[in-house]
C-alpha positions, -999 to +999 in steps of 0.1 A: -275-432+097-246-419+075-218-398+088-229-373+062-253-359+087-224-349+109-205-334+080-235-312+071-239-300+107-202-293+109-204-274+077-232-253+090-213-245+122-183-234+101-206-212+080-220-197+112-185-188+123-180-172+089-211-150+095-197-140+129-163-132+113-180-110+086-200-091+113-168-085+132-156-064+103-183-038+112-174-038+149-165-002+159-142-012+187-161+006+214-179-008+245-212+008+233-209-012+200-200-043+219-229-041+243-257-025+222-243-024+186-242+014+188-280+014+187-280+009+149-301-022+143-328-018+117-364-033+115-357-066+098-326-075+118-344-065+150-373-088+142-350-117+134-328-112+164-357-107+188-377-137+174-346-159+172-338-151+208-373-161+221-373-193+201-352-217+221-351-255+223-383-249+243-401-240+211-387-267+189-374-297+209-395-290+239-428-284+221-425-315+200-418-336+231-446-319+251-471-324+222-460-361+220-470-364+257-499-340+260-514-335+225-526-307+204-536-284+233-499-275+237-503-251+207-530-231+224-511-234+257-480-216+246-480-206+210-513-188+209-507-170+242-471-161+232-481-147+198-505-122+214-487-114+246-452-111+232-462-085+207-482-066+233-451-065+256-429-053+227-452-024+221-462-015+256-430-021+274-401-026+249-407+006+230-408+027+262-376+011+276-358+017+243-367+054+245-354+058+280-324+036+273-314+057+244-320+090+262-298+080+292-273+057+275-285+026+294-274-009+285-289-031+313-321-035+332-304-029+366-292+005+352-328+013+343-342+004+377-315+022+396-321+054+377-358+051+377-360+046+415-329+066+426-316+035+443-284+015+441-299-013+462-325-023+437-298-032+412-280-055+437-313-072+446-322-078+409-288-088+396-284-122+413-321-131+406-319-123+369-286-142+365-300-172+384-330-174+361-309-170+330-288-201+338-316-226+335-326-208+303-291-215+290-294-251+302-325-255+280-304-248+249-276-271+257-299-299+268-320-295+236-290-297+213-277-328+231-311-345+229-315-339+192-280-350+182-284-381+205-316-390+188-305-386+152-271-404+157-285-434+174-266-466+164-241-445+145-213-450+171-218-485+183-188-495+203-176-459+207-202-443+228-227-457+252-260-464+233-242-459+200-252-422+198-233-390+201-233-382+238-250-350+249-219-338+267-199-337+234-227-319+216-230-294+243-192-288+243-192-281+206-222-258+206-210-238+236-176-234+219-190-222+186-214-197+202-187-184+225-163-177+196-185-152+178-200-137+209-166-132+224-152-114+194-181-092+181-205-088+209-242-079+203-235-069+167-222-104+159-251-118+179-276-099+158-260-109+125-258-146+136-294-145+149-307-132+116-289-159+097-299-186+121-335-175+124-340-177+086-323-211+086-345-227+113-377-212+099-370-226+065-358-260+076-387-263+100-411-260+072-391-285+051-389-310+080-427-307+084-433-314+047-408-343+044-420-360+076-456-356+066-448-373+032-428-400+049-459-408+070-481-409+039-494-374+040-510-352+067-543-371+065-527-405+069-505-393+097-535-378+116-556-410+110-528-431+125-530-409+156-568-412+158-563-450+157-535-453+182-536-422+204-569-403+199-565-383+231-536-364+215-559-348+190-585-337+216-586-300+224-594-308+261-585-337+283-548-339+288-546-302+296-571-288+320-589-255+316-574-238+346-540-249+336-546-235+301-559-202+313-532-195+339-505-203+313-511-167+300-489-155+327-459-174+313-453-153+281-452-122+303-416-133+309-405-115+278-410-082+295-383-091+320-358-111+299-324-093+303-312-105+268-344-092+252-340-059+270-306-056+255-319-064+220-345-037+223-318-011+231-300-019+198-329-005+177-321+024+154-354+041+160-389+036+173-400+027+138-377-003+140-402-019+164-432-018+140-422-049+120-414-069+151-448-061+167-467-071+136-447-101+123-437-118+156-470-137+160-468-149+124-433-161+129-444-180+160-471-198+140-446-207+113-423-224+138-447-239+163-473-255+141-449-279+123-431-289+156-463-296+175-478-316+146-446-337+143-449-345+181-485-355+177-479-376+146-451-395+165-478-410+188-493-427+157-461-444+146-445-477+156-412-461+164-398-469+198-389-436+214-365-431+243-381-424+277-370-387+274-395-367+254-367-343+244-354-369+219-387-372+200-379-347+173-344-360+167-357-396+164-385-387+140-361-369+117-335-397+119-359-426+114-383-411+088-359-392+066-334-416+050-316-389+030-286-380+052-281-347+034-317-336+042-314-349+077-282-330+083-298-297+070-328-302+093-307-309+123-287-278+115-319-258+115-328-271+149-294-262+162-298-228+147-329-221+168-311-233+199-279-212+193-298-181+184-309-179+220-277-191+236-256-163+221-279-135+233-280-150+268-243-154+271-238-118+258-263-103+282-247-119+313-213-105+303-229-071+298-247-072+332-216-083+351-195-056+335-219-027+339-239-036+369-212-050+392-176-041+382-181-007+366-208+003+391-186-006+421-152+004+409-162+033+387-164+035+350-135+060+348-112+035+364-111+013+333-103+020+297-129+011+270-108-019+260-105-031+296-143-029+299-146-052+269-123-078+283-140-078+317-173-086+299-156-113+278-140-129+308-173-133+326-190-147+295-163-174+294-169-181+331-207-184+328-205-206+297-182-229+315-204-231+346-236-236+325-220-264+305-209-282+337-245-278+351-259-293+319-239-325+326-259-331+357-294-320+346-320-346+337-352-325+336-374-322+306-369-291+285-405-280+285-409-282+323-375-266+329-384-238+305-417-232+322-400-227+356-375-203+341-402-183+324-423-184+355-396-166+374-393-138+348-430-136+343-435-133+381-414-102+380-433-086+351-454-063+374-423-043+384-414-033+349-450-026+339-454-004+370-420+013+365-430+023+330-466+034+336-472+041+373-455+073+387-464+063+423-442+031+422-415+032+449-382+015+454-395-001+486-424-015+466-402-029+439-377-045+464-405-060+485-423-074+455-391-089+441-385-106+475-421-120+476-419-132+440-386-149+447-398-166+479-429-179+462-409-192+432-385-210+455-413-226+475-432-238+444-400-250+428-393-271+459-428-285+459-423-295+422-394-318+431-370-291+418-382-285+383-410-310+375-445-302+363-465-288+392-501-274+395-517-258+425-551-267+439-555-299+421-580-311+446-603-282+438-602-284+400-609-313+378-609-322+341-618-353+322-584-368+331-583-353+366-552-334+356-559-297+362-549-269+384-534-234+386-499-227+372-476-214+400-466-184+378-501-170+383-498-169+420-462-156+418-473-127+395-503-118+415-483-119+447-457-096+432-483-072+419-503-070+452-471-065+472-458-038+448-491-018+450-495-020+488-459-012+497-457+016+471-488+033+485-473+033+520-438+046+510-423+076+494-420+078+456-389+091+437-383+129+435-402+150+411-370+156+391-367+119+384-403+114+377-401+143+352-373+125+334-392+093+330-427+108+326-422+139+305-453+160+301 
């Protein structure tokens, strides 16, 4: 493969930094602008930033690798459920949280729960759990970028790097550095601008990659016929994915209701009408991205290409081997990196926001720091978490899809608390804290049983499919355990005052 691929990717990264620099010109110099863009983001940019944030390496690199291993059922497993449930969460939860956040000037989830339940403790309980779940989410992006670049540069650096490919540690270092630069300087406004640009890039390049790879394989029909001949199970709707596993996956997309970075993007909306386009168009955008990636993964099973043992590298290898034009390959790889970085930036930003507002300013007092000092506190923690996440990525060997599912399972398991907070007046702080503890303990136990991040299904002995691979996703038990605990404890304890309930449930 020609070095032109690297030049194109480098050019894209420079262009991205340019977008960040332009967005910085609109920065108003206040902490509100840094954390929530002064709540001025319109419909199209909200759609692009929210969609770009939810489409990680899990959607591109992970879905291709998972489809390579498990077949076409992966689309129904995640894309179909996500398309329906994400939009429902945006409408039922996101819109209400935006309204409350704007009314009270909130910028983080912990601030919302503290005010809703008249409790400081609930924020301290939630903060470490939310941060701990975001870190593996960050790892997904860094690992995905490394896997793609390693696959596409194979044999390019013989004698320089082991295996002749660009090592993941170097790719991760560059990606983290680029994202950190524009997040550090412009905050959420730069993130929204960059996400809009990157989302358009990866949607267009994904379609282009699909068309070019299909043509390289002799067309869609020829590619599918090759799969039928060599790996027919990958085109079967049932078999590699059991029915109970498929059904209980519906709990995974509920995670968007508890994503801290998505909560922050919701708060940037200019008005309630800004949500309309996001609710309607989000499922369509998911289809545009997921269909090509999953088909590429399935078609890979019908080729004679020798893939590395890690499924994360399938997409990069397919692009590198089948597309001999280095300019096109470079553009397509840039599109993949765009999808990855459009999530990393939001996650880095939200952690800085949470640390600044939920810990430092909450404990020390907001009046103790100037507005400028608040910005630098947030920036400092962003640098720290980026460094920590990068170091963790050097030691992680888990598949992106499975790692993502565990991350989403943690957030999804906490979904009952935000749903109840928004709609059930009788919800109490004791119920919330108890349910968070139960959900966390269940997650830790199942994570341990999964060998710390592998695929794991419950009750395998009681369920069976054609391949014997079926069971219940742990997230289903975590979510139900959280919900039952929340209801029971809330009914036995005292709710917030009528004054607070009147603020959150106006007649």
